[in-house]
mmCIF file of the N, C-alpha and C atoms, coordinates in Angstrom:
data_MODEL
# 
_entry.id   MODEL 
# 
loop_
_atom_site.group_PDB 
_atom_site.id 
_atom_site.type_symbol 
_atom_site.label_atom_id 
_atom_site.label_alt_id 
_atom_site.label_comp_id 
_atom_site.label_asym_id 
_atom_site.label_entity_id 
_atom_site.label_seq_id 
_atom_site.pdbx_PDB_ins_code 
_atom_site.Cartn_x 
_atom_site.Cartn_y 
_atom_site.Cartn_z 
_atom_site.occupancy 
_atom_site.B_iso_or_equiv 
_atom_site.pdbx_formal_charge 
_atom_site.auth_seq_id 
_atom_site.auth_comp_id 
_atom_site.auth_asym_id 
_atom_site.auth_atom_id 
_atom_site.pdbx_PDB_model_num 
ATOM 1   N N  . MET A 1 1  ? -59.298 -10.446 -7.912  1.00 0.00 ? 1  MET A N  1 
ATOM 2   C CA . MET A 1 1  ? -58.747 -9.362  -7.506  1.00 0.00 ? 1  MET A CA 1 
ATOM 3   C C  . MET A 1 1  ? -59.308 -8.814  -9.064  1.00 0.00 ? 1  MET A C  1 
ATOM 4   N N  . LEU A 1 2  ? -58.399 -8.801  -10.494 1.00 0.00 ? 2  LEU A N  1 
ATOM 5   C CA . LEU A 1 2  ? -58.433 -8.055  -11.368 1.00 0.00 ? 2  LEU A CA 1 
ATOM 6   C C  . LEU A 1 2  ? -60.195 -7.554  -11.567 1.00 0.00 ? 2  LEU A C  1 
ATOM 7   N N  . ARG A 1 3  ? -61.023 -8.693  -11.271 1.00 0.00 ? 3  ARG A N  1 
ATOM 8   C CA . ARG A 1 3  ? -62.690 -8.220  -11.330 1.00 0.00 ? 3  ARG A CA 1 
ATOM 9   C C  . ARG A 1 3  ? -63.198 -7.078  -10.636 1.00 0.00 ? 3  ARG A C  1 
ATOM 10  N N  . LEU A 1 4  ? -62.431 -7.384  -9.075  1.00 0.00 ? 4  LEU A N  1 
ATOM 11  C CA . LEU A 1 4  ? -63.250 -6.308  -8.467  1.00 0.00 ? 4  LEU A CA 1 
ATOM 12  C C  . LEU A 1 4  ? -62.255 -4.904  -8.591  1.00 0.00 ? 4  LEU A C  1 
ATOM 13  N N  . THR A 1 5  ? -61.654 -4.759  -9.237  1.00 0.00 ? 5  THR A N  1 
ATOM 14  C CA . THR A 1 5  ? -60.112 -3.972  -9.606  1.00 0.00 ? 5  THR A CA 1 
ATOM 15  C C  . THR A 1 5  ? -61.180 -2.544  -10.409 1.00 0.00 ? 5  THR A C  1 
ATOM 16  N N  . GLN A 1 6  ? -61.904 -3.952  -11.664 1.00 0.00 ? 6  GLN A N  1 
ATOM 17  C CA . GLN A 1 6  ? -62.450 -3.541  -12.616 1.00 0.00 ? 6  GLN A CA 1 
ATOM 18  C C  . GLN A 1 6  ? -63.667 -2.690  -12.355 1.00 0.00 ? 6  GLN A C  1 
ATOM 19  N N  . ASN A 1 7  ? -64.527 -3.403  -11.151 1.00 0.00 ? 7  ASN A N  1 
ATOM 20  C CA . ASN A 1 7  ? -66.107 -2.864  -10.845 1.00 0.00 ? 7  ASN A CA 1 
ATOM 21  C C  . ASN A 1 7  ? -65.690 -1.793  -9.780  1.00 0.00 ? 7  ASN A C  1 
ATOM 22  N N  . PHE A 1 8  ? -64.905 -1.171  -9.137  1.00 0.00 ? 8  PHE A N  1 
ATOM 23  C CA . PHE A 1 8  ? -63.833 -0.524  -8.607  1.00 0.00 ? 8  PHE A CA 1 
ATOM 24  C C  . PHE A 1 8  ? -64.295 0.811   -10.043 1.00 0.00 ? 8  PHE A C  1 
ATOM 25  N N  . LEU A 1 9  ? -62.986 0.495   -10.738 1.00 0.00 ? 9  LEU A N  1 
ATOM 26  C CA . LEU A 1 9  ? -62.956 1.597   -11.592 1.00 0.00 ? 9  LEU A CA 1 
ATOM 27  C C  . LEU A 1 9  ? -64.341 2.147   -12.360 1.00 0.00 ? 9  LEU A C  1 
ATOM 28  N N  . MET A 1 10 ? -65.283 1.074   -12.422 1.00 0.00 ? 10 MET A N  1 
ATOM 29  C CA . MET A 1 10 ? -65.973 1.384   -13.321 1.00 0.00 ? 10 MET A CA 1 
ATOM 30  C C  . MET A 1 10 ? -67.257 2.407   -12.415 1.00 0.00 ? 10 MET A C  1 
ATOM 31  N N  . LYS A 1 11 ? -67.588 1.988   -10.786 1.00 0.00 ? 11 LYS A N  1 
ATOM 32  C CA . LYS A 1 11 ? -68.636 2.556   -10.771 1.00 0.00 ? 11 LYS A CA 1 
ATOM 33  C C  . LYS A 1 11 ? -67.763 3.945   -10.056 1.00 0.00 ? 11 LYS A C  1 
ATOM 34  N N  . ILE A 1 12 ? -66.264 4.744   -9.820  1.00 0.00 ? 12 ILE A N  1 
ATOM 35  C CA . ILE A 1 12 ? -66.184 5.688   -9.845  1.00 0.00 ? 12 ILE A CA 1 
ATOM 36  C C  . ILE A 1 12 ? -66.815 6.850   -10.528 1.00 0.00 ? 12 ILE A C  1 
ATOM 37  N N  . ASP A 1 13 ? -66.670 8.239   -9.970  1.00 0.00 ? 13 ASP A N  1 
ATOM 38  C CA . ASP A 1 13 ? -67.984 9.247   -10.686 1.00 0.00 ? 13 ASP A CA 1 
ATOM 39  C C  . ASP A 1 13 ? -66.903 10.014  -10.870 1.00 0.00 ? 13 ASP A C  1 
ATOM 40  N N  . LYS A 1 14 ? -66.651 9.978   -11.723 1.00 0.00 ? 14 LYS A N  1 
ATOM 41  C CA . LYS A 1 14 ? -65.926 10.513  -13.346 1.00 0.00 ? 14 LYS A CA 1 
ATOM 42  C C  . LYS A 1 14 ? -65.640 12.179  -12.552 1.00 0.00 ? 14 LYS A C  1 
ATOM 43  N N  . LEU A 1 15 ? -66.655 12.817  -12.576 1.00 0.00 ? 15 LEU A N  1 
ATOM 44  C CA . LEU A 1 15 ? -66.984 13.900  -12.501 1.00 0.00 ? 15 LEU A CA 1 
ATOM 45  C C  . LEU A 1 15 ? -66.655 14.667  -10.975 1.00 0.00 ? 15 LEU A C  1 
ATOM 46  N N  . ALA A 1 16 ? -66.828 13.546  -10.226 1.00 0.00 ? 16 ALA A N  1 
ATOM 47  C CA . ALA A 1 16 ? -66.629 13.966  -8.923  1.00 0.00 ? 16 ALA A CA 1 
ATOM 48  C C  . ALA A 1 16 ? -64.959 13.966  -8.450  1.00 0.00 ? 16 ALA A C  1 
ATOM 49  N N  . LEU A 1 17 ? -64.538 12.900  -9.814  1.00 0.00 ? 17 LEU A N  1 
ATOM 50  C CA . LEU A 1 17 ? -62.421 12.508  -9.121  1.00 0.00 ? 17 LEU A CA 1 
ATOM 51  C C  . LEU A 1 17 ? -62.197 14.013  -9.490  1.00 0.00 ? 17 LEU A C  1 
ATOM 52  N N  . ARG A 1 18 ? -62.533 14.054  -10.719 1.00 0.00 ? 18 ARG A N  1 
ATOM 53  C CA . ARG A 1 18 ? -61.734 15.676  -11.558 1.00 0.00 ? 18 ARG A CA 1 
ATOM 54  C C  . ARG A 1 18 ? -62.474 16.865  -10.482 1.00 0.00 ? 18 ARG A C  1 
ATOM 55  N N  . GLU A 1 19 ? -63.111 17.014  -10.194 1.00 0.00 ? 19 GLU A N  1 
ATOM 56  C CA . GLU A 1 19 ? -63.531 18.117  -9.119  1.00 0.00 ? 19 GLU A CA 1 
ATOM 57  C C  . GLU A 1 19 ? -62.458 17.722  -8.027  1.00 0.00 ? 19 GLU A C  1 
ATOM 58  N N  . SER A 1 20 ? -62.084 16.876  -7.245  1.00 0.00 ? 20 SER A N  1 
ATOM 59  C CA . SER A 1 20 ? -61.195 16.481  -6.362  1.00 0.00 ? 20 SER A CA 1 
ATOM 60  C C  . SER A 1 20 ? -60.060 16.838  -6.828  1.00 0.00 ? 20 SER A C  1 
ATOM 61  N N  . LEU A 1 21 ? -59.313 15.899  -7.720  1.00 0.00 ? 21 LEU A N  1 
ATOM 62  C CA . LEU A 1 21 ? -58.351 16.156  -8.192  1.00 0.00 ? 21 LEU A CA 1 
ATOM 63  C C  . LEU A 1 21 ? -57.970 18.060  -8.792  1.00 0.00 ? 21 LEU A C  1 
ATOM 64  N N  . SER A 1 22 ? -58.707 18.855  -9.452  1.00 0.00 ? 22 SER A N  1 
ATOM 65  C CA . SER A 1 22 ? -58.846 20.139  -9.366  1.00 0.00 ? 22 SER A CA 1 
ATOM 66  C C  . SER A 1 22 ? -58.356 21.046  -8.029  1.00 0.00 ? 22 SER A C  1 
ATOM 67  N N  . ASP A 1 23 ? -59.419 20.795  -7.539  1.00 0.00 ? 23 ASP A N  1 
ATOM 68  C CA . ASP A 1 23 ? -59.278 21.624  -5.822  1.00 0.00 ? 23 ASP A CA 1 
ATOM 69  C C  . ASP A 1 23 ? -57.810 20.790  -5.288  1.00 0.00 ? 23 ASP A C  1 
ATOM 70  N N  . VAL A 1 24 ? -57.055 19.859  -5.655  1.00 0.00 ? 24 VAL A N  1 
ATOM 71  C CA . VAL A 1 24 ? -56.052 19.549  -4.644  1.00 0.00 ? 24 VAL A CA 1 
ATOM 72  C C  . VAL A 1 24 ? -54.790 19.852  -5.491  1.00 0.00 ? 24 VAL A C  1 
ATOM 73  N N  . ALA A 1 25 ? -55.158 19.944  -6.821  1.00 0.00 ? 25 ALA A N  1 
ATOM 74  C CA . ALA A 1 25 ? -54.353 20.830  -7.567  1.00 0.00 ? 25 ALA A CA 1 
ATOM 75  C C  . ALA A 1 25 ? -53.962 22.499  -7.139  1.00 0.00 ? 25 ALA A C  1 
ATOM 76  N N  . VAL A 1 26 ? -55.794 22.943  -7.198  1.00 0.00 ? 26 VAL A N  1 
ATOM 77  C CA . VAL A 1 26 ? -55.468 24.425  -6.871  1.00 0.00 ? 26 VAL A CA 1 
ATOM 78  C C  . VAL A 1 26 ? -54.955 24.839  -6.031  1.00 0.00 ? 26 VAL A C  1 
ATOM 79  N N  . GLY A 1 27 ? -55.209 23.810  -4.131  1.00 0.00 ? 27 GLY A N  1 
ATOM 80  C CA . GLY A 1 27 ? -54.646 23.845  -2.997  1.00 0.00 ? 27 GLY A CA 1 
ATOM 81  C C  . GLY A 1 27 ? -53.201 24.270  -2.552  1.00 0.00 ? 27 GLY A C  1 
ATOM 82  N N  . VAL A 1 28 ? -52.436 23.130  -3.689  1.00 0.00 ? 28 VAL A N  1 
ATOM 83  C CA . VAL A 1 28 ? -51.138 23.127  -3.736  1.00 0.00 ? 28 VAL A CA 1 
ATOM 84  C C  . VAL A 1 28 ? -50.452 23.879  -4.106  1.00 0.00 ? 28 VAL A C  1 
ATOM 85  N N  . VAL A 1 29 ? -50.668 24.864  -5.178  1.00 0.00 ? 29 VAL A N  1 
ATOM 86  C CA . VAL A 1 29 ? -50.836 26.057  -5.826  1.00 0.00 ? 29 VAL A CA 1 
ATOM 87  C C  . VAL A 1 29 ? -51.018 27.336  -5.018  1.00 0.00 ? 29 VAL A C  1 
ATOM 88  N N  . ILE A 1 30 ? -51.856 26.992  -4.046  1.00 0.00 ? 30 ILE A N  1 
ATOM 89  C CA . ILE A 1 30 ? -51.716 28.612  -3.076  1.00 0.00 ? 30 ILE A CA 1 
ATOM 90  C C  . ILE A 1 30 ? -51.102 27.839  -2.111  1.00 0.00 ? 30 ILE A C  1 
ATOM 91  N N  . ALA A 1 31 ? -50.755 26.940  -1.567  1.00 0.00 ? 31 ALA A N  1 
ATOM 92  C CA . ALA A 1 31 ? -50.381 26.361  -0.571  1.00 0.00 ? 31 ALA A CA 1 
ATOM 93  C C  . ALA A 1 31 ? -48.786 27.145  -0.398  1.00 0.00 ? 31 ALA A C  1 
ATOM 94  N N  . LEU A 1 32 ? -48.471 26.505  -1.200  1.00 0.00 ? 32 LEU A N  1 
ATOM 95  C CA . LEU A 1 32 ? -46.782 27.507  -1.429  1.00 0.00 ? 32 LEU A CA 1 
ATOM 96  C C  . LEU A 1 32 ? -46.408 28.605  -0.538  1.00 0.00 ? 32 LEU A C  1 
ATOM 97  N N  . PRO A 1 33 ? -47.004 29.229  -1.677  1.00 0.00 ? 33 PRO A N  1 
ATOM 98  C CA . PRO A 1 33 ? -46.778 30.860  -1.523  1.00 0.00 ? 33 PRO A CA 1 
ATOM 99  C C  . PRO A 1 33 ? -47.400 31.180  0.015   1.00 0.00 ? 33 PRO A C  1 
ATOM 100 N N  . LEU A 1 34 ? -48.521 30.381  0.425   1.00 0.00 ? 34 LEU A N  1 
ATOM 101 C CA . LEU A 1 34 ? -49.229 31.555  1.817   1.00 0.00 ? 34 LEU A CA 1 
ATOM 102 C C  . LEU A 1 34 ? -48.255 30.913  2.513   1.00 0.00 ? 34 LEU A C  1 
ATOM 103 N N  . SER A 1 35 ? -47.983 30.107  2.615   1.00 0.00 ? 35 SER A N  1 
ATOM 104 C CA . SER A 1 35 ? -47.241 29.110  3.712   1.00 0.00 ? 35 SER A CA 1 
ATOM 105 C C  . SER A 1 35 ? -46.074 30.216  4.035   1.00 0.00 ? 35 SER A C  1 
ATOM 106 N N  . PHE A 1 36 ? -45.241 30.528  2.724   1.00 0.00 ? 36 PHE A N  1 
ATOM 107 C CA . PHE A 1 36 ? -44.521 31.600  2.615   1.00 0.00 ? 36 PHE A CA 1 
ATOM 108 C C  . PHE A 1 36 ? -44.360 32.280  3.701   1.00 0.00 ? 36 PHE A C  1 
ATOM 109 N N  . PHE A 1 37 ? -45.786 32.951  3.110   1.00 0.00 ? 37 PHE A N  1 
ATOM 110 C CA . PHE A 1 37 ? -46.123 34.409  3.005   1.00 0.00 ? 37 PHE A CA 1 
ATOM 111 C C  . PHE A 1 37 ? -46.651 34.609  4.400   1.00 0.00 ? 37 PHE A C  1 
ATOM 112 N N  . VAL A 1 38 ? -47.212 33.481  5.690   1.00 0.00 ? 38 VAL A N  1 
ATOM 113 C CA . VAL A 1 38 ? -47.630 33.410  6.834   1.00 0.00 ? 38 VAL A CA 1 
ATOM 114 C C  . VAL A 1 38 ? -46.343 33.165  7.453   1.00 0.00 ? 38 VAL A C  1 
ATOM 115 N N  . LEU A 1 39 ? -45.444 32.534  7.340   1.00 0.00 ? 39 LEU A N  1 
ATOM 116 C CA . LEU A 1 39 ? -44.663 32.172  7.771   1.00 0.00 ? 39 LEU A CA 1 
ATOM 117 C C  . LEU A 1 39 ? -43.073 33.516  8.416   1.00 0.00 ? 39 LEU A C  1 
ATOM 118 N N  . ASN A 1 40 ? -43.349 33.807  7.008   1.00 0.00 ? 40 ASN A N  1 
ATOM 119 C CA . ASN A 1 40 ? -42.305 34.862  7.002   1.00 0.00 ? 40 ASN A CA 1 
ATOM 120 C C  . ASN A 1 40 ? -43.008 36.462  8.042   1.00 0.00 ? 40 ASN A C  1 
ATOM 121 N N  . MET A 1 41 ? -44.427 36.012  7.669   1.00 0.00 ? 41 MET A N  1 
ATOM 122 C CA . MET A 1 41 ? -45.173 37.625  8.887   1.00 0.00 ? 41 MET A CA 1 
ATOM 123 C C  . MET A 1 41 ? -45.064 36.927  9.953   1.00 0.00 ? 41 MET A C  1 
ATOM 124 N N  . CYS A 1 42 ? -45.449 35.824  10.628  1.00 0.00 ? 42 CYS A N  1 
ATOM 125 C CA . CYS A 1 42 ? -45.035 35.750  11.747  1.00 0.00 ? 42 CYS A CA 1 
ATOM 126 C C  . CYS A 1 42 ? -43.450 35.550  12.168  1.00 0.00 ? 42 CYS A C  1 
ATOM 127 N N  . ASN A 1 43 ? -42.368 35.115  11.501  1.00 0.00 ? 43 ASN A N  1 
ATOM 128 C CA . ASN A 1 43 ? -41.237 35.487  12.179  1.00 0.00 ? 43 ASN A CA 1 
ATOM 129 C C  . ASN A 1 43 ? -40.233 37.148  11.775  1.00 0.00 ? 43 ASN A C  1 
ATOM 130 N N  . TYR A 1 44 ? -41.100 37.518  11.641  1.00 0.00 ? 44 TYR A N  1 
ATOM 131 C CA . TYR A 1 44 ? -41.551 38.872  11.265  1.00 0.00 ? 44 TYR A CA 1 
ATOM 132 C C  . TYR A 1 44 ? -41.465 40.281  13.029  1.00 0.00 ? 44 TYR A C  1 
ATOM 133 N N  . PHE A 1 45 ? -42.805 39.430  12.872  1.00 0.00 ? 45 PHE A N  1 
ATOM 134 C CA . PHE A 1 45 ? -43.386 39.847  14.206  1.00 0.00 ? 45 PHE A CA 1 
ATOM 135 C C  . PHE A 1 45 ? -42.678 38.908  15.605  1.00 0.00 ? 45 PHE A C  1 
ATOM 136 N N  . ASN A 1 46 ? -41.762 38.118  15.614  1.00 0.00 ? 46 ASN A N  1 
ATOM 137 C CA . ASN A 1 46 ? -41.476 37.354  16.296  1.00 0.00 ? 46 ASN A CA 1 
ATOM 138 C C  . ASN A 1 46 ? -42.215 36.791  17.033  1.00 0.00 ? 46 ASN A C  1 
ATOM 139 N N  . ALA A 1 47 ? -43.468 35.876  16.588  1.00 0.00 ? 47 ALA A N  1 
ATOM 140 C CA . ALA A 1 47 ? -44.617 35.335  16.827  1.00 0.00 ? 47 ALA A CA 1 
ATOM 141 C C  . ALA A 1 47 ? -43.948 34.102  17.353  1.00 0.00 ? 47 ALA A C  1 
ATOM 142 N N  . SER A 1 48 ? -44.695 33.006  18.636  1.00 0.00 ? 48 SER A N  1 
ATOM 143 C CA . SER A 1 48 ? -43.892 31.889  18.800  1.00 0.00 ? 48 SER A CA 1 
ATOM 144 C C  . SER A 1 48 ? -44.914 30.913  18.140  1.00 0.00 ? 48 SER A C  1 
ATOM 145 N N  . LEU A 1 49 ? -43.695 29.310  18.154  1.00 0.00 ? 49 LEU A N  1 
ATOM 146 C CA . LEU A 1 49 ? -44.064 28.347  17.536  1.00 0.00 ? 49 LEU A CA 1 
ATOM 147 C C  . LEU A 1 49 ? -45.772 27.901  17.775  1.00 0.00 ? 49 LEU A C  1 
ATOM 148 N N  . LEU A 1 50 ? -46.474 28.221  19.152  1.00 0.00 ? 50 LEU A N  1 
ATOM 149 C CA . LEU A 1 50 ? -48.057 27.884  18.813  1.00 0.00 ? 50 LEU A CA 1 
ATOM 150 C C  . LEU A 1 50 ? -48.593 28.623  18.568  1.00 0.00 ? 50 LEU A C  1 
ATOM 151 N N  . THR A 1 51 ? -48.043 30.595  18.746  1.00 0.00 ? 51 THR A N  1 
ATOM 152 C CA . THR A 1 51 ? -49.084 31.677  17.767  1.00 0.00 ? 51 THR A CA 1 
ATOM 153 C C  . THR A 1 51 ? -48.846 31.250  16.005  1.00 0.00 ? 51 THR A C  1 
ATOM 154 N N  . THR A 1 52 ? -47.137 30.494  15.972  1.00 0.00 ? 52 THR A N  1 
ATOM 155 C CA . THR A 1 52 ? -47.276 30.641  13.984  1.00 0.00 ? 52 THR A CA 1 
ATOM 156 C C  . THR A 1 52 ? -48.382 29.763  13.868  1.00 0.00 ? 52 THR A C  1 
ATOM 157 N N  . SER A 1 53 ? -48.333 28.626  14.572  1.00 0.00 ? 53 SER A N  1 
ATOM 158 C CA . SER A 1 53 ? -49.682 26.573  14.532  1.00 0.00 ? 53 SER A CA 1 
ATOM 159 C C  . SER A 1 53 ? -50.471 27.896  14.325  1.00 0.00 ? 53 SER A C  1 
ATOM 160 N N  . ILE A 1 54 ? -51.012 28.057  15.718  1.00 0.00 ? 54 ILE A N  1 
ATOM 161 C CA . ILE A 1 54 ? -52.363 28.543  15.217  1.00 0.00 ? 54 ILE A CA 1 
ATOM 162 C C  . ILE A 1 54 ? -53.026 29.744  14.837  1.00 0.00 ? 54 ILE A C  1 
ATOM 163 N N  . ILE A 1 55 ? -52.011 30.728  14.022  1.00 0.00 ? 55 ILE A N  1 
ATOM 164 C CA . ILE A 1 55 ? -52.189 31.443  12.490  1.00 0.00 ? 55 ILE A CA 1 
ATOM 165 C C  . ILE A 1 55 ? -52.322 30.661  11.470  1.00 0.00 ? 55 ILE A C  1 
ATOM 166 N N  . GLN A 1 56 ? -51.345 30.006  10.797  1.00 0.00 ? 56 GLN A N  1 
ATOM 167 C CA . GLN A 1 56 ? -51.150 29.544  9.964   1.00 0.00 ? 56 GLN A CA 1 
ATOM 168 C C  . GLN A 1 56 ? -52.649 28.493  9.448   1.00 0.00 ? 56 GLN A C  1 
ATOM 169 N N  . THR A 1 57 ? -53.112 27.595  10.830  1.00 0.00 ? 57 THR A N  1 
ATOM 170 C CA . THR A 1 57 ? -54.119 26.500  10.499  1.00 0.00 ? 57 THR A CA 1 
ATOM 171 C C  . THR A 1 57 ? -55.168 27.297  10.392  1.00 0.00 ? 57 THR A C  1 
ATOM 172 N N  . THR A 1 58 ? -55.088 28.788  11.178  1.00 0.00 ? 58 THR A N  1 
ATOM 173 C CA . THR A 1 58 ? -56.856 29.592  10.765  1.00 0.00 ? 58 THR A CA 1 
ATOM 174 C C  . THR A 1 58 ? -56.657 29.937  9.101   1.00 0.00 ? 58 THR A C  1 
ATOM 175 N N  . VAL A 1 59 ? -55.747 30.787  8.739   1.00 0.00 ? 59 VAL A N  1 
ATOM 176 C CA . VAL A 1 59 ? -55.506 31.292  7.433   1.00 0.00 ? 59 VAL A CA 1 
ATOM 177 C C  . VAL A 1 59 ? -55.530 30.231  6.540   1.00 0.00 ? 59 VAL A C  1 
ATOM 178 N N  . PHE A 1 60 ? -54.934 28.961  6.658   1.00 0.00 ? 60 PHE A N  1 
ATOM 179 C CA . PHE A 1 60 ? -55.076 27.713  5.858   1.00 0.00 ? 60 PHE A CA 1 
ATOM 180 C C  . PHE A 1 60 ? -56.561 27.095  5.647   1.00 0.00 ? 60 PHE A C  1 
ATOM 181 N N  . THR A 1 61 ? -57.285 27.323  6.541   1.00 0.00 ? 61 THR A N  1 
ATOM 182 C CA . THR A 1 61 ? -58.629 26.644  7.297   1.00 0.00 ? 61 THR A CA 1 
ATOM 183 C C  . THR A 1 61 ? -59.640 27.870  6.274   1.00 0.00 ? 61 THR A C  1 
ATOM 184 N N  . LEU A 1 62 ? -59.732 29.082  6.616   1.00 0.00 ? 62 LEU A N  1 
ATOM 185 C CA . LEU A 1 62 ? -60.079 29.920  5.495   1.00 0.00 ? 62 LEU A CA 1 
ATOM 186 C C  . LEU A 1 62 ? -59.940 30.190  4.480   1.00 0.00 ? 62 LEU A C  1 
ATOM 187 N N  . VAL A 1 63 ? -58.632 29.590  4.073   1.00 0.00 ? 63 VAL A N  1 
ATOM 188 C CA . VAL A 1 63 ? -58.063 29.987  2.750   1.00 0.00 ? 63 VAL A CA 1 
ATOM 189 C C  . VAL A 1 63 ? -59.274 28.310  1.761   1.00 0.00 ? 63 VAL A C  1 
ATOM 190 N N  . ALA A 1 64 ? -58.893 27.243  2.898   1.00 0.00 ? 64 ALA A N  1 
ATOM 191 C CA . ALA A 1 64 ? -59.410 26.324  2.181   1.00 0.00 ? 64 ALA A CA 1 
ATOM 192 C C  . ALA A 1 64 ? -61.197 26.260  1.480   1.00 0.00 ? 64 ALA A C  1 
ATOM 193 N N  . ILE A 1 65 ? -61.861 27.022  2.972   1.00 0.00 ? 65 ILE A N  1 
ATOM 194 C CA . ILE A 1 65 ? -63.585 26.948  3.018   1.00 0.00 ? 65 ILE A CA 1 
ATOM 195 C C  . ILE A 1 65 ? -63.059 27.793  1.584   1.00 0.00 ? 65 ILE A C  1 
ATOM 196 N N  . ILE A 1 66 ? -62.686 28.843  1.237   1.00 0.00 ? 66 ILE A N  1 
ATOM 197 C CA . ILE A 1 66 ? -63.204 30.274  -0.078  1.00 0.00 ? 66 ILE A CA 1 
ATOM 198 C C  . ILE A 1 66 ? -62.865 29.123  -1.262  1.00 0.00 ? 66 ILE A C  1 
ATOM 199 N N  . ARG A 1 67 ? -61.440 28.641  -1.427  1.00 0.00 ? 67 ARG A N  1 
ATOM 200 C CA . ARG A 1 67 ? -61.205 27.579  -2.520  1.00 0.00 ? 67 ARG A CA 1 
ATOM 201 C C  . ARG A 1 67 ? -62.387 26.782  -2.300  1.00 0.00 ? 67 ARG A C  1 
ATOM 202 N N  . LYS A 1 68 ? -62.911 25.969  -1.525  1.00 0.00 ? 68 LYS A N  1 
ATOM 203 C CA . LYS A 1 68 ? -63.657 24.765  -2.407  1.00 0.00 ? 68 LYS A CA 1 
ATOM 204 C C  . LYS A 1 68 ? -64.631 24.978  -2.771  1.00 0.00 ? 68 LYS A C  1 
ATOM 205 N N  . TYR A 1 69 ? -65.698 26.570  -2.092  1.00 0.00 ? 69 TYR A N  1 
ATOM 206 C CA . TYR A 1 69 ? -66.152 27.560  -2.652  1.00 0.00 ? 69 TYR A CA 1 
ATOM 207 C C  . TYR A 1 69 ? -66.041 27.296  -3.902  1.00 0.00 ? 69 TYR A C  1 
ATOM 208 N N  . CYS A 1 70 ? -65.287 28.045  -4.162  1.00 0.00 ? 70 CYS A N  1 
ATOM 209 C CA . CYS A 1 70 ? -65.251 28.338  -5.753  1.00 0.00 ? 70 CYS A CA 1 
ATOM 210 C C  . CYS A 1 70 ? -65.099 27.496  -6.926  1.00 0.00 ? 70 CYS A C  1 
ATOM 211 N N  . VAL A 1 71 ? -64.267 25.979  -6.521  1.00 0.00 ? 71 VAL A N  1 
ATOM 212 C CA . VAL A 1 71 ? -64.103 25.069  -7.207  1.00 0.00 ? 71 VAL A CA 1 
ATOM 213 C C  . VAL A 1 71 ? -65.495 24.581  -7.354  1.00 0.00 ? 71 VAL A C  1 
ATOM 214 N N  . ARG A 1 72 ? -66.320 24.099  -6.383  1.00 0.00 ? 72 ARG A N  1 
ATOM 215 C CA . ARG A 1 72 ? -67.474 23.743  -6.201  1.00 0.00 ? 72 ARG A CA 1 
ATOM 216 C C  . ARG A 1 72 ? -68.456 24.190  -7.244  1.00 0.00 ? 72 ARG A C  1 
ATOM 217 N N  . ILE A 1 73 ? -68.394 25.836  -6.639  1.00 0.00 ? 73 ILE A N  1 
ATOM 218 C CA . ILE A 1 73 ? -69.283 26.594  -8.211  1.00 0.00 ? 73 ILE A CA 1 
ATOM 219 C C  . ILE A 1 73 ? -69.027 26.416  -9.421  1.00 0.00 ? 73 ILE A C  1 
ATOM 220 N N  . VAL A 1 74 ? -67.740 26.301  -9.690  1.00 0.00 ? 74 VAL A N  1 
ATOM 221 C CA . VAL A 1 74 ? -67.019 26.287  -11.143 1.00 0.00 ? 74 VAL A CA 1 
ATOM 222 C C  . VAL A 1 74 ? -67.911 25.226  -11.824 1.00 0.00 ? 74 VAL A C  1 
ATOM 223 N N  . PHE A 1 75 ? -67.863 24.141  -10.467 1.00 0.00 ? 75 PHE A N  1 
ATOM 224 C CA . PHE A 1 75 ? -67.796 22.265  -11.753 1.00 0.00 ? 75 PHE A CA 1 
ATOM 225 C C  . PHE A 1 75 ? -69.871 22.266  -11.372 1.00 0.00 ? 75 PHE A C  1 
ATOM 226 N N  . LYS A 1 76 ? -70.474 22.896  -10.544 1.00 0.00 ? 76 LYS A N  1 
ATOM 227 C CA . LYS A 1 76 ? -71.777 22.799  -10.480 1.00 0.00 ? 76 LYS A CA 1 
ATOM 228 C C  . LYS A 1 76 ? -71.980 23.962  -11.735 1.00 0.00 ? 76 LYS A C  1 
ATOM 229 N N  . LYS A 1 77 ? -71.808 24.737  -11.743 1.00 0.00 ? 77 LYS A N  1 
ATOM 230 C CA . LYS A 1 77 ? -71.775 25.851  -13.166 1.00 0.00 ? 77 LYS A CA 1 
ATOM 231 C C  . LYS A 1 77 ? -72.348 24.768  -14.788 1.00 0.00 ? 77 LYS A C  1 
ATOM 232 N N  . GLY A 1 78 ? -70.923 23.839  -14.671 1.00 0.00 ? 78 GLY A N  1 
ATOM 233 C CA . GLY A 1 78 ? -70.347 23.462  -15.466 1.00 0.00 ? 78 GLY A CA 1 
ATOM 234 C C  . GLY A 1 78 ? -71.296 22.265  -15.566 1.00 0.00 ? 78 GLY A C  1 
ATOM 235 N N  . GLU A 1 79 ? -72.272 21.506  -14.750 1.00 0.00 ? 79 GLU A N  1 
ATOM 236 C CA . GLU A 1 79 ? -73.136 20.766  -15.111 1.00 0.00 ? 79 GLU A CA 1 
ATOM 237 C C  . GLU A 1 79 ? -74.487 21.171  -15.388 1.00 0.00 ? 79 GLU A C  1 
ATOM 238 N N  . LEU A 1 80 ? -74.434 22.639  -14.866 1.00 0.00 ? 80 LEU A N  1 
ATOM 239 C CA . LEU A 1 80 ? -75.820 22.893  -15.431 1.00 0.00 ? 80 LEU A CA 1 
ATOM 240 C C  . LEU A 1 80 ? -75.983 23.133  -16.375 1.00 0.00 ? 80 LEU A C  1 
ATOM 241 N N  . ASN A 1 81 ? -74.532 23.466  -17.352 1.00 0.00 ? 81 ASN A N  1 
ATOM 242 C CA . ASN A 1 81 ? -74.197 24.056  -18.724 1.00 0.00 ? 81 ASN A CA 1 
ATOM 243 C C  . ASN A 1 81 ? -74.771 22.624  -19.795 1.00 0.00 ? 81 ASN A C  1 
ATOM 244 N N  . GLY A 1 82 ? -74.456 21.124  -18.963 1.00 0.00 ? 82 GLY A N  1 
ATOM 245 C CA . GLY A 1 82 ? -73.848 20.789  -19.973 1.00 0.00 ? 82 GLY A CA 1 
ATOM 246 C C  . GLY A 1 82 ? -72.541 19.853  -19.414 1.00 0.00 ? 82 GLY A C  1 
# 
């Protein structure tokens, strides 16, 4: 079991892991204020639960796509620069 774990850890792409952890960290920092904002806006306009859910899902998806693109570009530039 220990040997299997050691083999797995040796095969991990450390740059990919660092990129993944960075992306998640940025996502967490963005998510809290963004969800607070979206929920308050939906509450202000008396949106139904279904509407609030659709709006929040749409906003989070769009922000996640942009965030992932930006994180990928930063790491790609790092790979090219050495």
